[in-house]
N, C-alpha and C positions, 0 to 999 in steps of 0.2 A: 561401515555405512555412514557414521557420523562425520568422519573426515571427508568423505566424498561429498556429502551434502554441504558441508562447510565450504569446500572448494567451489561447488556449483553456485552457491549463494554469492560468493565473491565474484565469480566470472563464469557464467553459463556457456560462454563461447569457447572454453578450453576444449581441445579435442580429446577423444578417448585415449590417444597415445600420450598426450601431455598429462592427463589425469593419472594414467598408469605409472608414468615416470615419477610423479609427485608422491604417489601412494606406495610405490615399490611393488607393483603387481603387474599383471598383463593387461593389454588393451582389451582382450576378449572378456576378462573378468570384470573390468569396468563397464563394458557395454552390457553384459548380462545383468549386472547390479542396477544400472540405470533403467534398463527395461523392466526389471522386477519392481523397482520402486514406482515407475510410471504405471504399471499394471495394477499395483496395490493402491494407487491413489496417494502415495506419499509425496511424489512429485506431481504437482497439479498443473504446472505450466512454466513457461520461461518468459521473461520480459526484459526490456531495455530500460535503463534509468536515463531519463532525458533531462537536459538543462533546458527548461521551457523558455527561458529568456533568450538563449541563443537560437533555439529552434523557432522562436517567434510564433508560437501556436496561439497566443492570446487567450488561452482558456482560463476560466476563473475556477478556482478550487476553494471549497469550503469544508470545514469540519463542523458537523452538527451533533450537538449533545441532545439526546432524546430521553425524556422520562416517560415511561409507559406503565400502565397497569397490567401486570402479567395475567394471563388467562388460566383458569383452573385446568389442571391436568396437562397443560402443554407449556406453561410458563411463558417465556419470551419467544419461543420458537415460532409460533404462528405469525406474530407481527414481523419478526425478522425475515421469515420466508416471503412475506408480502413486500417488504421494503427492498430486499435484495433483487427482486425482479425488475425494478426500475432501471432503465438504461443509464440514468445519471449517476447511479450509485457505483462508486469505484471500490469501496470496501465498507464492511459492516462488522462491528465487534460488540459482543456483550461485555460490559464493564462492571467493575466494582466501584463503589464510591457514591458520589452525589447524583449521578445520572446512570441510566441503564444501558443505552446503546450509543455507540460512537459511529457516525456515518461520514465517510469521505465522499463528497459529491463534486462532479465537474460539470461545467456548463460554458456556454459561449459568452454570456454576459452576467453581470451582477443581478440584473432584473430576472433573467432566466432562472438562476439559482434561488432567488428570493421567491419567485412564483412557485417553484417546485416545493419549497418548504411550506409556504402559506396555503397552497391549494391542494397539494398531494399528501405531504407528511402530516401536517397539522390536522387534516380532515380524517385521518385514519382512526378507527375505533380503538380506544385504549391509550391514545397519545395524551399525556398530561401536559407536557411542555416541551419546547424546543429552545435551544440556544445555538445561534449560528456564528461562527468565526471564519472570516475569509483569510486564506493563506496569502500573505503579502510577498514572501520570499522564502525559498527553500534553500537551506544551507547544506544539508546532508540527508541522504536517503539510503536506507538499507546498507549503511556502513560506507557509502561512497560520498565523498565531498563533491558537492554540486558547484559551488561558487568559490573556487580556489583563487585567491588573489596572488599575484606575483609578489614575491618577497623583495623588498628593497635591501640589497646587500651593501649599500653605501654606508659609510660611517658618519655619525653626526660630527659636525665640525663646530667647535666652540671658539669664539674669538678670544 
């Protein structure tokens, strides 16, 4: 199962036949294992990794660090459930360290993201502080290089 998950993380477009060859098993066994993991919620979905600059989506992405006061009996779960329901939220994680929640947000403009933070997140009960950082350029995502530069194979010539 771990090897199959590793291969799917690298390239979810591999066919069951290709996966079976790589794992030394049958196509039917791979198909059954994938169906089992999907049914159990181990595999939650499939996605493409996009080079946003080449795709020219012009989306703005921000990472928001949120400090919150946990609620008695439910900790951070209640506020996390509220935050994850917003369409702008791409991902949400509970963190250790100097802040509690890390939120990845996408919007069409800087102003849209700023308004989301100031009007929606900051206004939530229990939010102590926010720190927003805008993503300027993505170099690598999920182990995939996004912005590979062509290597110059020419030698340096010194006079």
